[in-house]
Backbone bond lengths (Angstrom), bond angles and torsions (degrees), N, CA, C in turn:
res aa  C-N    CA-C-N  psi(-1)  N-CA   C-N-CA  omega(-1)  CA-C   N-CA-C  phi
1 M - - - 1.466 - - 1.547 108.31 -
2 A 1.344 117.89 130.41 1.441 121.51 -177.46 1.522 109.80 -76.21
3 K 1.276 115.40 143.24 1.449 120.84 176.36 1.502 110.68 -83.28
4 T 1.300 116.57 132.26 1.469 123.38 179.48 1.554 108.70 -87.68
5 D 1.288 118.18 136.20 1.459 122.91 175.29 1.495 110.57 -98.75
6 Y 1.320 115.69 103.76 1.442 119.02 -178.96 1.539 114.41 -87.81
7 S 1.291 117.28 -5.77 1.422 119.60 -173.14 1.569 112.79 -62.84
8 T 1.276 118.20 -44.41 1.412 121.49 178.36 1.552 113.14 -60.83
9 E 1.277 115.55 -45.97 1.443 123.32 176.88 1.513 109.26 -61.00
10 T 1.278 120.05 -47.70 1.456 123.32 179.77 1.476 111.35 -63.38
11 L 1.293 120.12 -41.46 1.436 122.15 177.63 1.500 113.13 -61.97
12 K 1.305 117.04 -36.39 1.458 123.04 176.35 1.514 110.08 -65.49
13 R 1.355 117.42 -42.67 1.394 121.18 177.32 1.506 113.72 -61.21
14 I 1.380 114.75 -41.71 1.441 119.99 177.66 1.518 109.61 -60.33
15 G 1.351 116.52 -49.26 1.378 122.49 177.03 1.537 115.44 -53.23
16 N 1.343 114.06 -49.42 1.426 120.41 176.68 1.550 113.63 -58.29
17 K 1.319 114.53 -37.59 1.484 119.21 -179.44 1.537 108.71 -69.12
18 F 1.305 118.66 -41.93 1.481 118.34 175.62 1.471 112.50 -66.18
19 K 1.283 120.15 -34.48 1.471 121.97 176.16 1.526 108.49 -64.60
20 S 1.311 117.74 -45.46 1.451 120.21 178.68 1.518 112.03 -61.07
21 L 1.353 116.46 -40.71 1.473 119.63 178.00 1.536 112.22 -64.64
22 R 1.317 115.72 -37.86 1.473 121.49 179.89 1.557 107.42 -65.33
23 I 1.270 118.35 -48.46 1.479 123.10 179.07 1.500 110.75 -60.59
24 K 1.330 117.50 -46.05 1.444 122.90 179.47 1.519 110.81 -60.66
25 A 1.344 117.37 -31.31 1.465 121.80 177.79 1.497 112.03 -77.36
26 G 1.342 118.82 -4.09 1.411 121.96 177.27 1.533 117.32 96.68
27 Y 1.327 114.34 12.36 1.449 118.88 177.01 1.507 112.02 -100.39
28 G 1.314 119.01 112.98 1.437 123.50 179.00 1.511 110.45 -77.34
29 S 1.367 116.01 -25.78 1.472 119.16 -173.42 1.574 108.95 -115.61
30 Y 1.235 117.08 130.96 1.453 119.93 174.26 1.582 111.75 -64.15
31 E 1.331 115.37 -28.80 1.471 121.07 178.03 1.575 110.71 -66.54
32 T 1.303 115.86 -43.39 1.457 118.09 177.51 1.513 111.11 -65.90
33 F 1.330 116.55 -44.59 1.435 120.32 177.92 1.539 110.50 -54.41
34 A 1.351 114.69 -51.75 1.436 121.55 -175.74 1.578 107.86 -60.32
35 M 1.279 118.08 -48.33 1.453 121.85 -175.79 1.488 110.11 -60.05
36 E 1.365 117.76 -48.51 1.451 121.49 -177.67 1.512 115.78 -68.29
37 H 1.356 117.40 -16.02 1.409 122.36 177.45 1.527 114.31 -111.33
38 D 1.367 115.83 17.08 1.424 121.86 179.72 1.546 115.23 53.57
39 L 1.295 113.42 43.35 1.462 122.11 177.02 1.481 112.89 -110.12
40 S 1.298 121.27 152.38 1.455 124.72 171.03 1.473 108.05 -65.55
41 G 1.325 117.28 121.61 1.489 119.79 177.92 1.523 113.13 -62.67
42 R 1.322 114.07 -39.62 1.483 116.77 177.92 1.519 112.84 -62.24
43 Y 1.361 115.05 -46.93 1.439 119.33 -176.89 1.541 109.28 -65.80
44 Y 1.320 116.71 -43.69 1.467 118.41 178.49 1.506 111.84 -62.29
45 W 1.289 119.70 -41.80 1.463 123.73 176.26 1.558 108.48 -54.43
46 G 1.352 114.59 -42.58 1.445 116.66 -180.00 1.539 113.17 -64.75
47 V 1.285 115.50 -36.54 1.446 120.37 173.83 1.519 112.30 -56.03
48 E 1.335 116.42 -50.97 1.412 122.05 179.24 1.529 112.04 -62.21
49 K 1.286 117.92 -27.83 1.444 122.31 -179.47 1.511 113.10 -87.78
50 G 1.324 119.04 1.19 1.397 122.31 176.78 1.541 116.32 90.55
51 R 1.287 114.19 19.37 1.451 117.05 177.42 1.551 108.10 -82.53
52 N 1.347 114.68 163.72 1.441 121.18 -177.98 1.512 110.06 -62.11
53 V 1.311 116.33 148.16 1.467 123.29 -178.74 1.529 108.61 -135.88
54 S 1.342 115.11 143.36 1.487 117.58 -179.90 1.575 105.81 -78.92
55 L 1.323 111.31 157.32 1.494 117.73 178.83 1.500 112.17 -59.71
56 K 1.342 116.21 -40.24 1.453 119.86 179.93 1.529 111.91 -60.44
57 Y 1.309 114.86 -45.17 1.453 122.54 177.42 1.497 112.33 -61.30
58 L 1.320 117.83 -42.97 1.441 125.84 178.02 1.551 108.33 -58.10
59 L 1.304 113.34 -51.27 1.514 119.63 -177.62 1.553 109.62 -63.15
60 K 1.316 117.25 -37.89 1.463 121.45 175.73 1.509 110.16 -58.43
61 L 1.316 115.80 -48.65 1.437 118.93 -178.81 1.483 115.14 -65.96
62 L 1.336 113.37 -34.70 1.479 116.66 175.87 1.531 110.90 -67.10
63 Q 1.300 115.85 -36.32 1.478 121.62 178.00 1.565 109.28 -64.02
64 I 1.331 116.69 -47.31 1.427 123.19 178.11 1.566 110.83 -54.03
65 H 1.314 114.39 -43.41 1.486 119.69 -175.90 1.540 109.34 -87.29
66 E 1.339 117.23 0.18 1.448 120.41 -179.13 1.553 113.40 51.40
67 I 1.326 114.14 52.33 1.453 121.29 -178.67 1.605 106.61 -134.55
68 T 1.327 112.69 141.65 1.415 117.32 -179.66 1.558 111.95 -80.29
69 V 1.256 117.03 162.02 1.462 122.32 177.99 1.520 107.14 -60.99
70 E 1.305 117.55 -46.69 1.500 120.05 -178.82 1.545 110.95 -57.93
71 N 1.349 117.31 -45.49 1.478 121.56 -178.23 1.493 111.52 -68.46
72 F 1.319 117.70 -35.88 1.429 119.64 -177.41 1.562 110.91 -67.29
73 F 1.348 114.50 -40.39 1.473 116.57 -176.80 1.516 114.49 -90.51
74 K 1.323 117.04 -6.68 1.465 123.83 -174.64 1.500 109.78 -56.41
75 D 1.296 120.17 -52.00 1.454 122.87 -178.32 1.534 117.53 -108.26
76 L 1.299 113.49 22.51 1.473 120.65 -176.27 1.522 112.02 -59.80
77 D 1.304 118.83 -30.36 1.442 122.37 -178.82 1.496 113.46 -73.96
78 K 1.376 116.81 -9.51 1.489 119.60 -177.58 1.544 109.21 -99.27
79 I 1.303 116.40 4.21 1.495 117.66 -178.91 1.521 109.33 -94.78
């Protein structure tokens, strides 16, 4: 039986969720969001596109959005 790699799919879901949170917060542009929160625009863009993210950066983003780790991942499989 072939092993399925869920990591790429999961990273894309995480990116989509951050994009949704950004838009919900009233930011149409990832660049504006990154600039206003002292984030690297290029790195943040990568997060939204499903690229790998460090745990520190993930926690920083969750803090910016005022969401807990538990709540962020709770409905991730529905995205």
